[in-house]
C-alpha positions as CSV (number, residue, x, y, z in Angstrom):
1,M,-150.8,38.7,-31.9
2,K,-152.0,41.8,-33.1
3,S,-150.8,44.9,-30.7
4,K,-153.7,46.9,-29.5
5,L,-151.9,50.0,-31.6
6,S,-152.9,48.2,-34.9
7,L,-156.3,47.3,-33.9
8,C,-157.3,50.4,-32.9
9,L,-155.3,52.5,-35.3
10,P,-158.0,52.1,-37.8
11,I,-160.4,53.5,-35.8
12,L,-158.8,56.4,-35.2
13,L,-158.2,57.0,-38.4
14,G,-161.8,56.6,-39.2
15,W,-162.2,59.1,-36.6
16,L,-159.6,61.9,-37.7
17,L,-161.4,61.5,-41.4
18,L,-164.8,62.4,-40.1
19,L,-163.8,65.3,-38.0
20,A,-161.3,66.6,-40.8
21,G,-164.9,67.0,-42.9
22,C,-166.4,68.7,-40.3
23,H,-165.5,72.2,-40.3
24,E,-167.6,75.4,-41.5
25,T,-166.0,76.2,-44.9
26,P,-167.9,77.6,-47.5
27,T,-168.1,75.6,-50.5
28,P,-167.6,77.6,-53.8
29,G,-170.1,78.1,-55.9
30,L,-172.7,75.9,-53.4
31,E,-175.4,77.8,-52.8
32,L,-178.3,75.7,-50.5
33,S,-181.4,76.5,-49.3
34,L,-182.1,76.1,-45.5
35,T,-185.9,75.1,-46.3
36,G,-186.1,72.0,-48.9
37,T,-182.4,70.6,-48.3
38,V,-182.0,67.4,-45.9
39,W,-179.5,68.3,-43.3
40,K,-177.5,65.4,-42.1
41,V,-176.9,66.1,-38.4
42,V,-172.9,64.9,-37.6
43,E,-172.5,66.4,-34.3
44,L,-174.5,66.8,-31.4
45,D,-173.5,69.0,-28.4
46,G,-169.8,68.9,-29.5
47,Q,-169.5,65.3,-29.9
48,M,-169.8,63.8,-33.0
49,V,-172.5,61.1,-34.1
50,A,-171.0,57.8,-33.9
51,T,-173.8,55.4,-34.5
52,E,-174.8,53.5,-37.8
53,T,-177.7,55.9,-38.8
54,I,-177.8,60.0,-38.5
55,P,-180.2,61.6,-37.9
56,T,-181.5,64.6,-40.6
57,L,-183.9,67.2,-40.4
58,Q,-185.5,69.0,-43.3
59,L,-187.3,71.9,-43.2
60,E,-190.2,72.7,-45.6
61,P,-191.4,75.9,-46.4
62,S,-195.1,74.7,-46.9
63,G,-197.1,74.9,-43.5
64,N,-193.8,75.5,-41.8
65,R,-193.2,72.3,-41.4
66,V,-190.0,70.1,-40.0
67,I,-189.5,66.1,-40.9
68,G,-186.3,64.2,-40.3
69,F,-185.3,61.0,-38.7
70,G,-183.5,60.8,-35.3
71,G,-181.8,57.6,-35.9
72,V,-184.1,55.4,-35.0
73,N,-187.3,56.7,-35.8
74,R,-189.5,59.2,-38.1
75,V,-190.2,63.0,-36.9
76,V,-192.4,65.5,-37.8
77,G,-193.2,68.9,-36.2
78,T,-193.5,72.6,-37.4
79,Y,-190.8,75.3,-37.2
80,R,-190.3,79.6,-37.1
81,L,-187.3,80.5,-39.4
82,D,-187.0,84.9,-39.3
83,G,-183.7,85.3,-40.5
84,A,-181.5,83.7,-38.6
85,T,-183.8,83.1,-35.8
86,L,-185.1,79.4,-35.5
87,Y,-187.8,77.6,-33.0
88,F,-189.0,74.3,-33.3
89,G,-192.3,73.6,-32.4
90,P,-194.0,70.7,-30.8
91,L,-192.1,67.1,-32.3
92,V,-193.8,63.8,-32.4
93,A,-191.7,61.0,-33.3
94,T,-192.7,57.2,-34.1
95,R,-192.0,55.4,-31.2
96,M,-190.0,52.3,-32.4
97,A,-187.0,50.8,-30.2
98,G,-183.6,50.5,-31.7
99,P,-180.0,49.8,-30.4
100,A,-179.1,51.5,-27.0
101,R,-176.6,53.8,-28.2
102,Q,-178.6,54.9,-31.3
103,M,-181.6,55.4,-29.0
104,N,-179.4,57.3,-26.9
105,V,-178.3,59.4,-29.3
106,E,-182.2,60.5,-30.8
107,A,-183.3,61.3,-27.4
108,K,-180.0,63.5,-27.1
109,F,-181.3,64.7,-30.9
110,L,-184.7,65.5,-29.9
111,Q,-183.8,67.1,-26.4
112,L,-181.5,69.5,-28.4
113,L,-183.9,70.9,-31.0
114,G,-185.9,71.8,-28.0
115,T,-183.5,74.4,-27.0
116,V,-182.7,75.7,-30.8
117,T,-183.6,79.3,-30.4
118,G,-181.0,80.6,-33.9
119,C,-179.2,78.9,-36.9
120,R,-176.0,80.2,-39.2
121,A,-176.0,78.4,-42.7
122,T,-172.2,78.6,-44.3
123,G,-172.3,76.5,-47.8
124,Q,-172.7,72.7,-47.2
125,W,-173.1,73.5,-43.3
126,L,-176.0,74.2,-40.8
127,V,-175.3,75.1,-37.4
128,L,-178.0,75.2,-34.6
129,L,-178.2,77.6,-32.0
130,A,-179.3,77.8,-28.3
131,G,-178.3,81.4,-27.8
132,D,-174.9,81.9,-28.6
133,K,-173.9,78.1,-27.7
134,V,-173.9,75.5,-31.0
135,V,-175.9,72.4,-30.2
136,A,-175.4,70.5,-33.7
137,R,-173.8,71.0,-36.9
138,A,-175.7,69.5,-39.9
139,Q,-174.1,68.9,-43.4
140,A,-176.2,69.1,-46.6
141,T,-176.6,66.0,-47.9
142,P,-175.5,65.6,-51.5
143,A,-177.9,65.8,-54.3
144,V,-177.2,62.6,-56.4
145,P,-179.4,63.2,-60.1
146,Y,-181.2,60.3,-61.0
147,A,-179.9,59.0,-64.4
148,L,-180.6,56.1,-66.2
149,P,-177.9,53.5,-66.6
150,E,-176.0,53.6,-70.3
151,K,-177.0,51.0,-72.9
């Protein structure tokens, strides 16, 4: 029978690797636009998002529209961006049910978006703020260029 340590070790190592990737170090040569980029929300209110599906945000400059995914449901709404000041307007989401854990993450995500008053973007990281408090951290999803298969 395996010991509890040998069963927990892979989980612990996975969490450590995830945490090591979540810092605000700028990526040299990577200049991302706050708008038009898909941001994968990896931390909410100081807690790593640990669900199968990760919430996302995308700020579209045309019409100041925000689109995203809460973890279960699609999210749309408006935003106002002026320098480092960011506010989200009313947001609506589809109303599908999902696993309790993902529904809880989605509820927290939507609640925290309502508190956002500012943002800070550094390299591939976006930090959402409520006053001086960090309420969420998001990472730009890598752009995967489309390529035809070799013949």
